[in-house]
C-alpha positions in Angstrom: -29.5 -1.3 -8.3 -26.3 0.8 -8.2 -23.3 -1.0 -6.1 -24.8 -4.8 -6.2 -23.3 -6.9 -9.0 -26.1 -8.3 -11.2 -25.6 -11.7 -10.7 -28.1 -14.7 -11.8 -29.8 -17.4 -10.3 -27.8 -19.6 -8.3 -25.7 -21.7 -8.1 -22.5 -19.3 -9.3 -19.6 -18.9 -7.4 -18.5 -16.1 -4.6 -14.3 -14.5 -4.6 -14.2 -13.1 -1.3 -11.2 -11.1 -1.1 -10.5 -9.6 2.6 -7.5 -7.8 2.5 -5.9 -4.6 4.9 -3.9 -2.0 2.7 -0.4 -0.3 3.5 0.3 3.5 3.1 1.3 3.1 -0.2 -0.7 3.9 -2.7 1.7 4.3 -6.0 -0.6 3.1 -8.7 -3.4 0.6 -6.8 -6.4 3.0 -8.2 -5.3 2.4 -11.5 -4.6 -0.8 -11.1 -7.7 -1.6 -9.2 -9.5 0.1 -12.2 -7.5 -2.0 -14.6 -8.5 -5.1 -12.7 -12.5 -4.9 -13.0 -12.3 -3.8 -16.4 -10.4 -6.9 -16.8 -12.6 -9.4 -15.2 -15.2 -7.5 -16.6 -13.8 -9.2 -20.3 -13.1 -12.9 -18.8 -15.6 -15.2 -19.9 -17.7 -16.5 -16.7 -17.6 -13.3 -15.5 -20.7 -12.0 -13.7 -19.9 -9.3 -11.3 -18.1 -7.8 -8.6 -19.1 -5.5 -5.2 -16.3 -3.8 -3.6 -16.4 -1.6 0.2 -12.6 -0.1 2.0 -13.3 1.6 5.2 -11.6 4.5 6.6 -9.3 2.0 8.5 -7.9 0.4 4.7 -9.9 -2.8 5.6 -11.7 -3.9 1.9 -13.8 -6.9 1.1 -14.4 -7.3 -2.7 -16.5 -9.6 -3.9 -16.5 -11.0 -8.1 -18.8 -13.7 -9.4 -18.5 -16.4 -11.4 -20.2 -18.9 -12.9 -17.8 -21.7 -12.5 -14.9 -22.7 -10.7 -12.7 -23.0 -14.5 -13.4 -19.6 -14.5 -12.4 -18.6 -11.4 -9.2 -20.9 -12.2 -8.7 -19.0 -15.6 -9.1 -15.3 -13.6 -6.2 -16.5 -11.2 -4.0 -17.3 -14.1 -4.3 -14.6 -16.4 -0.9 -12.5 -16.8 -1.8 -9.6 -16.0 -4.0 -10.4 -13.3 -0.6 -12.1 -11.7 1.2 -8.9 -12.3 -1.4 -7.4 -10.0 -1.4 -10.0 -7.1 2.4 -9.7 -7.0 2.1 -5.9 -6.3 -0.6 -6.8 -3.8 1.7 -8.8 -2.4 4.9 -6.7 -2.4 3.1 -3.2 -1.3 -0.2 -2.2 -1.1 -1.7 -5.5 1.7 -0.8 -5.8 4.7 -2.6 -9.1 5.1 -5.2 -10.5 2.7 -7.2 -13.6 2.9 -8.7 -14.9 -0.3 -12.0 -17.7 -0.1 -14.4 -18.9 -2.8 -17.9 -19.9 -2.0 -20.3 -21.5 -3.7 -23.6 -19.4 -3.8 -26.9 -22.0 -3.6 -29.3 -19.1 -2.1 -29.9 -15.5 -3.0 -32.3 -13.4 -2.2 -33.0 -10.0 -2.5 -34.6 -7.4 -0.4 -36.2 -3.3 -0.3 
C-alpha cells in the first residue's frame, strides 16, 4: 500500500522522529530526499513513513532490523551533517525515540 513501509513480521525496531519546523527552507527538501535515499542503502533498513502538518509538526518513523543498524545509521557521516543542519536551521524542536516492535497488524 502506497505510503506504508513494507515491514516484515516482528520483531524489528522503529525510530520515531517528531519535529517542529522553523521557517527556514534552505536545502531542507533536498536533504530530506537524500537522507531517505541514503537510509534505504543501509544494512538493516526496512522502510520509512513520514507526515508533516500545516503547523510544521512532523513525524517520521523509520524501521530497522536491529539496534546495531540504527546505531550505524545514526553515526553515518552524511547523516551526521544532516543532523547538524537540522539542529542549526530546520527544527525549532525535535525528539527521537527508539521502540521495539513486538506486534504489527494490518487493516482493510
